[in-house]
C-alpha positions as CSV (number, residue, x, y, z in Angstrom):
1,X,0.0,0.0,0.0
2,X,1.9,3.2,-1.2
3,X,2.1,6.2,1.0
4,X,-0.7,8.7,0.6
5,X,1.2,11.8,1.6
6,X,-1.9,14.1,1.3
7,X,-3.8,11.9,3.8
8,X,-0.8,11.8,6.2
9,X,-0.4,15.5,6.1
10,X,-4.0,15.9,7.3
11,X,-3.2,14.1,10.5
12,X,-3.1,16.4,13.4
13,X,0.1,15.0,14.9
14,X,1.9,15.2,11.6
15,X,0.9,18.8,11.1
16,X,2.0,19.7,14.7
17,X,5.4,18.1,14.3
18,X,6.1,19.7,10.9
19,X,5.1,23.1,12.3
20,X,7.4,22.5,15.3
21,X,10.4,21.6,13.1
22,X,9.7,24.6,10.9
23,X,9.4,26.9,13.9
24,X,12.5,25.7,15.7
25,X,15.0,25.2,12.9
26,X,13.3,26.5,9.7
27,X,13.5,22.9,8.2
28,X,10.8,21.3,6.0
29,X,9.8,17.7,6.5
30,X,8.7,15.8,3.3
31,X,8.0,12.3,2.1
32,X,9.4,10.0,-0.5
33,X,8.0,6.8,-2.0
34,X,9.6,3.4,-1.6
35,X,12.1,4.2,-4.4
36,X,13.1,7.5,-2.8
37,X,11.2,9.8,-5.2
38,X,10.0,13.0,-3.5
39,X,6.2,12.7,-3.5
40,X,5.5,16.5,-3.6
41,X,7.7,16.9,-6.7
42,X,5.6,14.2,-8.4
43,X,2.6,16.4,-7.8
44,X,4.4,19.5,-9.1
45,X,4.7,21.0,-5.6
46,X,8.1,22.5,-4.8
47,X,8.6,23.7,-1.3
48,X,12.3,24.8,-1.0
49,X,14.2,25.2,2.3
50,X,14.3,28.7,3.6
51,X,17.5,29.9,1.8
52,X,18.2,31.5,-1.6
53,X,20.6,28.8,-2.9
54,X,18.1,25.9,-2.5
55,X,15.3,28.1,-3.9
56,X,17.3,28.8,-7.0
57,X,18.4,25.2,-7.4
58,X,14.9,23.8,-7.2
59,X,13.7,26.3,-9.7
60,X,16.2,25.0,-12.2
61,X,15.4,21.9,-14.2
62,X,18.9,20.4,-13.9
63,X,19.1,21.5,-10.3
64,X,15.8,19.8,-9.4
65,X,17.0,16.6,-11.1
66,X,20.2,16.6,-9.0
67,X,18.3,17.3,-5.8
68,X,16.0,14.3,-6.5
69,X,19.0,12.1,-7.2
70,X,20.7,13.2,-4.0
71,X,17.7,12.4,-1.9
72,X,17.0,9.1,-3.7
73,X,20.6,8.0,-3.1
74,X,20.6,9.1,0.5
75,X,17.4,7.4,1.6
76,X,18.5,4.1,0.1
77,X,21.1,4.0,2.9
78,X,18.3,3.9,5.5
79,X,18.0,0.6,7.5
80,X,16.1,1.7,10.6
81,X,15.9,4.9,12.7
82,X,16.6,8.5,11.8
83,X,20.1,9.1,10.4
84,X,22.2,11.9,8.9
85,X,22.7,10.6,5.4
86,X,25.5,12.8,4.2
87,X,25.6,15.8,2.0
88,X,23.4,16.5,-1.1
89,X,25.0,17.6,-4.4
90,X,25.1,21.2,-2.9
91,X,27.0,19.9,0.2
92,X,24.0,20.4,2.5
93,X,22.7,17.9,5.0
94,X,20.0,15.2,4.4
95,X,18.4,13.5,7.4
96,X,15.9,10.7,6.9
97,X,13.8,8.0,8.6
98,X,12.4,4.9,6.9
99,X,8.6,4.4,6.8
100,X,7.6,0.7,7.1
101,X,4.2,-0.9,7.5
102,X,2.6,-4.1,6.2
103,X,6.0,-5.7,6.5
104,X,7.5,-3.6,3.7
105,X,9.4,-0.4,3.1
106,X,6.8,2.1,2.0
107,X,8.9,5.3,1.8
108,X,10.7,7.7,4.0
109,X,10.4,11.0,5.9
110,X,13.3,13.3,5.2
111,X,14.6,16.9,5.6
112,X,17.3,18.6,3.7
113,X,18.8,22.0,2.7
114,X,20.3,22.8,6.1
115,X,23.7,22.7,7.7
116,X,25.0,21.2,11.0
117,X,26.8,24.2,12.4
118,X,30.1,22.4,13.1
119,X,30.3,21.3,9.4
120,X,29.2,24.6,7.8
121,X,32.7,25.7,6.6
122,X,33.5,22.4,5.0
123,X,30.2,22.6,2.9
124,X,30.9,26.2,1.7
125,X,33.2,25.3,-1.3
126,X,30.8,22.5,-2.5
127,X,27.8,24.8,-2.5
128,X,29.5,27.7,-4.2
129,X,31.0,25.5,-6.9
130,X,27.6,23.9,-7.6
131,X,26.0,27.3,-7.9
132,X,28.6,28.2,-10.5
133,X,28.3,24.9,-12.4
134,X,24.6,25.1,-12.7
135,X,24.7,28.9,-13.4
136,X,22.1,29.5,-10.8
137,X,20.7,33.1,-10.6
138,X,21.9,33.6,-7.0
139,X,22.9,37.2,-6.1
140,X,26.0,37.4,-4.0
141,X,26.4,33.6,-3.5
142,X,28.7,34.1,-0.5
143,X,26.0,36.0,1.4
144,X,23.4,33.5,0.2
145,X,25.3,30.7,1.7
146,X,25.2,32.4,5.1
147,X,21.3,32.4,4.9
148,X,21.2,28.6,4.9
149,X,19.6,27.3,8.1
150,X,22.0,25.9,10.7
151,X,21.5,23.6,13.7
152,X,24.0,22.7,16.3
153,X,25.2,19.1,16.5
154,X,23.6,18.6,19.9
155,X,20.2,19.6,18.3
156,X,20.4,16.8,15.8
157,X,19.1,14.1,18.3
158,X,16.1,16.3,19.0
159,X,15.3,16.5,15.4
160,X,15.7,12.8,15.1
161,X,13.4,12.2,18.0
162,X,10.7,14.3,16.4
163,X,11.1,12.4,13.1
164,X,11.0,9.0,14.8
165,X,7.8,10.1,16.6
166,X,6.3,11.1,13.3
167,X,7.0,7.8,11.7
168,X,5.7,5.9,14.7
169,X,2.4,7.8,14.5
170,X,2.3,7.0,10.7
171,X,2.9,3.4,11.4
172,X,0.2,3.2,14.1
173,X,-2.3,5.1,11.8
174,X,-1.6,3.0,8.7
175,X,-1.8,-0.3,10.7
176,X,-5.2,0.8,12.1
177,X,-6.5,1.8,8.6
178,X,-5.1,-1.5,7.1
179,X,-6.8,-3.6,9.8
180,X,-10.1,-1.8,9.4
181,X,-9.9,-2.1,5.6
182,X,-9.1,-5.7,5.8
183,X,-12.1,-6.3,8.0
184,X,-14.2,-4.5,5.6
185,X,-12.8,-6.5,2.6
186,X,-13.3,-9.7,4.5
187,X,-16.9,-8.8,5.2
188,X,-17.5,-7.7,1.6
189,X,-16.1,-11.0,0.4
190,X,-18.3,-12.9,2.8
191,X,-21.4,-10.9,2.1
192,X,-21.0,-10.2,-1.5
193,X,-22.5,-13.5,-2.4
194,X,-24.9,-13.7,0.5
195,X,-26.8,-10.5,0.4
196,X,-28.7,-10.9,-2.8
197,X,-32.4,-10.4,-2.9
198,X,-32.7,-14.2,-3.2
199,X,-31.3,-14.5,0.3
200,X,-33.9,-12.3,1.8
201,X,-36.1,-15.2,2.7
202,X,-39.8,-14.9,1.9
203,X,-42.4,-15.3,-0.8
204,X,-45.5,-14.0,0.9
205,X,-47.4,-11.0,-0.6
206,X,-45.9,-8.4,1.8
207,X,-42.4,-9.6,0.8
208,X,-43.2,-9.6,-2.9
209,X,-44.2,-5.9,-2.6
210,X,-40.9,-5.2,-0.8
211,X,-38.9,-7.0,-3.5
212,X,-40.7,-4.9,-6.2
213,X,-39.6,-1.7,-4.4
214,X,-36.1,-2.9,-3.9
215,X,-35.7,-3.6,-7.6
216,X,-36.5,0.1,-8.3
217,X,-33.9,1.3,-5.7
218,X,-30.8,-0.8,-6.3
219,X,-29.6,1.1,-9.3
220,X,-30.0,4.5,-7.6
221,X,-28.0,6.4,-5.0
222,X,-31.0,7.7,-3.2
223,X,-31.2,8.0,0.6
224,X,-33.5,5.4,2.1
225,X,-35.3,5.2,5.4
226,X,-36.1,1.6,6.5
227,X,-38.8,1.2,9.2
228,X,-39.5,-2.1,10.9
229,X,-39.7,-3.8,14.3
230,X,-36.6,-5.2,16.0
231,X,-35.6,-8.4,14.3
232,X,-37.3,-7.9,11.0
233,X,-34.0,-7.7,9.0
234,X,-33.5,-4.0,8.4
235,X,-29.8,-4.3,8.2
236,X,-30.2,-7.2,5.8
237,X,-32.2,-4.9,3.5
238,X,-29.6,-2.2,3.7
239,X,-26.8,-4.7,2.8
240,X,-28.9,-5.9,-0.1
241,X,-29.3,-2.4,-1.4
242,X,-25.5,-1.8,-1.1
243,X,-24.3,-5.1,-2.6
244,X,-26.6,-4.8,-5.6
245,X,-26.0,-1.1,-6.2
246,X,-23.5,1.1,-7.9
247,X,-21.3,1.3,-4.7
248,X,-20.9,-2.4,-4.2
249,X,-17.2,-2.3,-4.7
250,X,-16.7,0.2,-1.9
251,X,-17.2,-0.1,1.9
252,X,-20.5,-0.9,3.7
253,X,-20.4,0.4,7.2
254,X,-23.1,0.0,9.9
255,X,-23.5,1.7,13.3
256,X,-26.3,1.4,15.8
257,X,-27.0,4.9,17.1
258,X,-28.5,3.7,20.3
259,X,-25.4,1.7,21.4
260,X,-23.2,4.7,22.4
261,X,-23.6,7.9,24.3
262,X,-23.2,11.2,22.5
263,X,-19.5,11.7,23.0
264,X,-18.6,8.2,21.9
265,X,-21.0,8.2,19.0
266,X,-19.7,11.5,17.7
267,X,-16.1,10.2,17.9
268,X,-17.1,6.9,16.2
269,X,-19.0,8.7,13.4
270,X,-16.7,11.7,12.7
271,X,-13.4,10.6,14.2
272,X,-11.2,12.7,16.5
273,X,-7.8,14.4,16.7
274,X,-5.2,13.6,19.2
275,X,-5.8,15.3,22.6
276,X,-9.4,16.3,21.9
277,X,-10.5,14.5,25.0
278,X,-9.1,12.2,27.7
279,X,-7.9,9.0,26.2
280,X,-7.6,10.4,22.6
281,X,-3.9,9.4,22.3
282,X,-3.8,9.6,18.5
283,X,-5.9,10.8,15.5
284,X,-8.7,8.4,14.7
285,X,-10.6,8.4,11.4
286,X,-14.4,8.2,11.8
287,X,-16.8,5.8,10.2
288,X,-18.0,8.5,7.7
289,X,-14.4,8.7,6.5
290,X,-14.1,4.9,6.3
291,X,-17.4,4.7,4.3
292,X,-16.3,7.4,1.9
293,X,-17.5,6.3,-1.6
294,X,-19.6,3.6,-0.1
295,X,-22.7,3.2,2.0
296,X,-23.3,4.1,5.7
297,X,-26.2,2.3,7.5
298,X,-27.3,4.2,10.6
299,X,-29.6,1.9,12.6
300,X,-32.0,3.2,15.3
301,X,-31.4,6.8,14.1
302,X,-34.4,8.0,16.2
303,X,-32.3,7.5,19.3
304,X,-29.8,10.2,18.3
305,X,-29.7,13.3,20.5
306,X,-30.8,16.7,19.1
307,X,-27.1,17.7,18.9
308,X,-26.1,14.6,16.9
309,X,-29.1,15.1,14.6
310,X,-27.7,18.5,13.7
311,X,-24.3,17.1,12.9
312,X,-25.9,14.3,10.8
313,X,-28.0,16.9,8.9
314,X,-24.8,18.8,8.0
315,X,-23.3,15.7,6.4
316,X,-26.5,15.1,4.4
317,X,-26.8,18.7,3.3
318,X,-23.2,19.5,2.6
319,X,-21.3,16.3,2.6
320,X,-18.8,17.6,5.2
321,X,-18.1,17.1,8.9
322,X,-15.5,18.2,11.4
323,X,-13.8,15.6,13.6
324,X,-14.0,16.0,17.3
325,X,-11.4,18.5,18.4
326,X,-10.6,19.4,14.8
327,X,-11.0,22.7,12.9
328,X,-10.8,21.7,9.3
329,X,-13.9,20.3,7.6
330,X,-13.6,17.0,5.8
331,X,-15.6,16.1,2.7
332,X,-17.1,12.7,2.1
333,X,-19.3,11.1,-0.6
334,X,-21.5,8.6,1.3
335,X,-24.9,7.0,0.6
336,X,-27.0,7.1,3.7
337,X,-29.4,4.3,4.6
338,X,-31.1,4.9,7.9
339,X,-33.4,2.7,10.0
340,X,-35.7,2.9,13.0
341,X,-38.1,0.8,14.9
342,X,-40.0,3.9,15.9
343,X,-42.4,6.0,13.9
344,X,-40.3,9.1,13.0
345,X,-43.3,11.1,11.9
346,X,-44.7,10.8,15.4
347,X,-41.3,11.6,16.8
348,X,-41.3,14.8,14.7
349,X,-44.7,15.7,16.1
350,X,-43.5,15.2,19.6
351,X,-40.4,17.3,18.8
352,X,-38.1,14.4,19.5
353,X,-36.7,14.4,16.0
354,X,-35.8,17.2,13.7
355,X,-38.3,17.7,10.9
356,X,-35.7,18.9,8.4
357,X,-33.6,15.8,9.1
358,X,-36.6,13.6,8.7
359,X,-37.3,14.8,5.2
360,X,-33.6,14.5,4.3
361,X,-33.8,10.8,5.4
362,X,-37.3,10.1,4.2
363,X,-36.5,10.4,0.4
364,X,-37.7,6.8,-0.1
365,X,-39.3,4.8,2.8
366,X,-39.3,1.0,3.1
367,X,-41.5,-0.8,5.5
368,X,-40.2,-4.3,6.5
369,X,-43.2,-6.4,7.6
370,X,-43.1,-8.2,11.0
371,X,-43.2,-12.0,10.9
372,X,-46.8,-12.1,12.2
373,X,-47.9,-10.3,9.0
374,X,-46.0,-12.7,6.7
375,X,-46.8,-16.0,8.6
376,X,-47.0,-17.7,5.2
377,X,-43.2,-17.5,5.1
378,X,-42.8,-19.5,8.3
379,X,-42.1,-22.9,6.6
380,X,-39.4,-21.6,4.2
381,X,-37.8,-19.6,7.0
382,X,-37.6,-22.6,9.2
383,X,-36.1,-24.7,6.5
384,X,-33.6,-22.0,5.7
385,X,-32.4,-21.7,9.4
386,X,-32.3,-25.5,9.8
387,X,-30.2,-25.8,6.7
388,X,-27.9,-22.9,7.8
389,X,-27.3,-24.7,11.1
390,X,-26.5,-27.9,9.3
391,X,-23.9,-26.1,7.1
392,X,-22.4,-24.4,10.1
393,X,-22.0,-27.5,12.2
394,X,-21.3,-30.0,9.4
395,X,-24.2,-32.2,10.5
396,X,-27.2,-33.5,8.6
397,X,-30.1,-31.0,8.4
398,X,-32.9,-31.7,10.9
399,X,-36.7,-31.5,10.6
400,X,-39.3,-30.2,13.1
401,X,-42.0,-32.4,14.4
402,X,-45.4,-31.3,13.0
403,X,-46.7,-30.5,16.4
404,X,-43.7,-28.2,17.0
405,X,-44.3,-26.5,13.7
406,X,-48.0,-26.1,14.7
407,X,-46.9,-24.4,17.9
408,X,-44.8,-22.0,15.8
409,X,-48.0,-20.8,14.1
410,X,-49.6,-20.2,17.5
411,X,-46.9,-17.8,18.5
412,X,-47.0,-14.1,17.5
413,X,-43.1,-13.8,17.3
414,X,-42.5,-10.4,19.0
415,X,-38.8,-10.8,18.2
416,X,-39.6,-11.5,14.5
417,X,-37.2,-13.4,12.2
418,X,-34.3,-12.9,14.7
419,X,-36.3,-14.6,17.4
420,X,-37.2,-17.5,15.0
421,X,-33.5,-17.9,14.1
422,X,-32.5,-18.1,17.7
423,X,-35.3,-20.5,18.5
424,X,-34.3,-22.8,15.7
425,X,-30.7,-22.8,16.9
426,X,-31.8,-23.6,20.4
427,X,-33.9,-26.5,19.2
428,X,-31.1,-27.9,17.1
429,X,-28.7,-27.9,20.0
430,X,-31.1,-29.4,22.5
431,X,-32.3,-32.2,20.1
432,X,-28.8,-33.7,20.1
433,X,-28.5,-36.4,17.4
434,X,-32.2,-36.7,16.7
435,X,-33.2,-36.3,13.1
436,X,-36.6,-34.9,14.0
437,X,-36.8,-32.2,16.7
438,X,-39.4,-33.5,19.2
439,X,-42.4,-31.4,20.3
440,X,-41.5,-31.5,24.0
441,X,-38.5,-29.2,23.3
442,X,-40.8,-26.3,22.3
443,X,-40.4,-23.2,24.5
444,X,-43.1,-22.5,27.0
445,X,-45.0,-19.4,25.9
446,X,-47.4,-17.3,28.0
447,X,-50.9,-18.1,26.9
448,X,-51.8,-14.4,26.7
449,X,-49.1,-13.9,24.0
450,X,-50.4,-16.5,21.5
451,X,-52.1,-15.5,18.3
452,X,-55.1,-17.8,18.7
453,X,-57.8,-18.2,16.0
454,X,-56.4,-17.7,12.5
455,X,-52.9,-18.7,13.3
456,X,-54.1,-21.9,15.1
457,X,-56.1,-22.8,12.0
458,X,-53.1,-22.2,9.8
459,X,-51.1,-24.6,12.0
460,X,-53.8,-27.3,11.6
461,X,-53.9,-26.8,7.8
462,X,-50.1,-27.0,7.7
463,X,-50.2,-30.4,9.5
464,X,-53.1,-31.5,7.3
465,X,-51.0,-30.9,4.1
466,X,-48.6,-33.6,5.2
467,X,-51.3,-36.4,5.1
468,X,-54.5,-37.5,3.2
469,X,-57.8,-35.5,3.6
470,X,-59.5,-38.0,5.9
471,X,-56.6,-37.9,8.3
472,X,-56.4,-34.1,8.1
473,X,-60.1,-33.8,8.8
474,X,-59.8,-36.2,11.8
475,X,-56.9,-34.2,13.2
476,X,-58.9,-31.0,12.9
477,X,-61.9,-32.7,14.6
478,X,-59.8,-34.1,17.4
479,X,-58.2,-30.7,18.0
480,X,-61.6,-29.0,18.0
481,X,-63.0,-31.4,20.6
482,X,-59.9,-31.1,22.8
483,X,-60.0,-27.3,22.6
484,X,-63.8,-27.3,23.4
485,X,-63.4,-29.5,26.4
486,X,-60.8,-27.1,27.8
487,X,-63.1,-24.1,27.1
488,X,-66.2,-25.7,28.9
489,X,-64.1,-27.3,31.7
490,X,-65.1,-30.8,30.6
491,X,-68.8,-30.2,30.4
492,X,-69.7,-32.7,27.6
493,X,-73.4,-31.7,27.4
494,X,-72.5,-28.1,26.9
495,X,-69.9,-28.9,24.3
496,X,-72.2,-31.2,22.4
497,X,-74.8,-28.4,22.2
498,X,-72.1,-25.9,21.0
499,X,-70.9,-28.4,18.3
500,X,-74.4,-29.3,17.2
501,X,-74.1,-33.1,17.9
502,X,-75.7,-35.4,20.5
503,X,-73.9,-36.1,23.7
504,X,-73.6,-39.8,22.8
505,X,-71.9,-38.9,19.5
506,X,-69.5,-36.6,21.3
507,X,-68.6,-39.3,23.9
508,X,-68.0,-41.8,21.1
509,X,-65.6,-39.5,19.3
510,X,-63.8,-38.8,22.5
511,X,-63.2,-42.5,22.9
512,X,-62.3,-43.0,19.2
513,X,-59.7,-40.3,19.3
514,X,-58.3,-41.3,22.7
515,X,-58.9,-37.9,24.2
516,X,-58.1,-37.7,27.9
517,X,-61.2,-36.6,29.8
C-alpha cells in the first residue's frame, strides 16, 4: 500500500510536528515513495528550504533533477531509525527516517537543505562550486550561503526524536487503517455472495411488494429510510441495497446509534484528533471517512440526541463534517441508509426528531413487515435456518415435528425473524442427534401472548397438508374437541350443544380419538 502523503499531512500529529520543526529550525519535512522519489515533486509541488541557494536550485530543471538524485541515493542507505545521510549535491545535510508498515518499506520521511553548524565551513566550497556549475541566478552567493539554516550538532538528536515520533504515528495510523480495511474487505467477500435479494427469505405477498420496491432502488443512489420492528431484518435490506447497487465495490459500514452515548457516538462517526478528550492518544478516522465512496447504514437513528441530529444533517446537506477537536472540515461522498423501529413522523410531532432531518432521510421509505404479517413465510424460513445450522455444524439437516411446527403458528413472534432464528438454533442444539426435533422441546409461551384463531387454524392446515384428507379432517376434529373440552371445563353436554351433535356422538368421538377426559 503506497504512502498517501496528502492523507498523512492531514493528521493532526503530523501537522504539529512539521510546524514545530519549521518553527525551531526552519527545516521542512517531506515524504518520498519506496524508491526515494519525492512525492510532492511528483505532484508539481516545490517547497524549497528557507534559503536562496536551494530556492534557485529547485527552480532550475537540472538543479531539481540533481536534488532528487541526491535524496534518492541518501534514503537508500536507511536501514532503521533516523540518520544523517551525508551531503546532497550542494554539500547540504540530508536526514531521513524509513517508513515501514505491512512488513515492507513504503517510503521515507526526510529533511534537507540545512547545515550542521560544526560542518558549515566544509560545505561552503561545494555549495558555491555547484551554484557556479549550474549557473544558478543567485545574487552574492557568499552571502546567500550564510542564509542557509543551521542547527548545532547537539540539536540533531532532538530533530531525530521528532522524526522518529512522526514515523511511529504514521505506522500506528496505517496499521489501524489497514486492519479496518481488511475487516471491511473480508466482510465484503463474505457478504458479496450472500446479500442478494434471493437471500432475503420470503415469498408472501408483503415480501413480494418489498422486492418490487427494492428492484427500483438498487440502481439509484437515493437516501433510504427503513422502518420495521426489531428483528425484522432492516440491516439485511440495507446490505442488499448496497451489494446490488453502484457502490458495491466500496465499503459498507453499519452503526447502531442507540449503542453509544453522545461523546462516543460523535467520535465513532466523525473521528477525533489527538488530545481532543481524555484517552484520545492519537488521531482516529471516523466511520464516515471509512465509508467514503460507499454506504453508511445508521440503525436506530431515532435515538440520536438533538445535537447529533444537527451534525448528521450537515453531512446530508453539505457532505462535510469536522472531527471531534478538529478545525478543518472533511468532505465525504457517502450514501446514507437509515433505519428505525420507531415512527419518525410521530417523533417529529413530539419534537423528539428534527423535521428537516426527517425529510432528508425520508426520500424513499421502506416498511419491513413483521413476521406475524408474513406468517406464510414461516415454513421456508424454518427450512432456511435448519439448513444454515447444518452447514455451520457440518451435521445433517434436521426436521421439526409437525406439532412443533404447529406451535410456531400459534406464537406471535414479537422478536420477529431474529427470534425465530434463535429458537431454531436452540432446538437444534437441544435435540442432540435426533433427526426430527421432538415437540416436547418447544419453548413455554405465556398463553396471553399466543395469536389464537387464524394462526391456530393455519397450523392445523399445515399439518393436514402432510397427510391425506381424511386424516387431516380427523386431526382437525380431534383438535376442535380437545379445545372445546378445555373451554367448557369438561362439560360434555354443553360442548355437544355448541358443536351441534348429540352427547352420545361426542362421547364416542372422544373414545375413538383417545382424548383424555
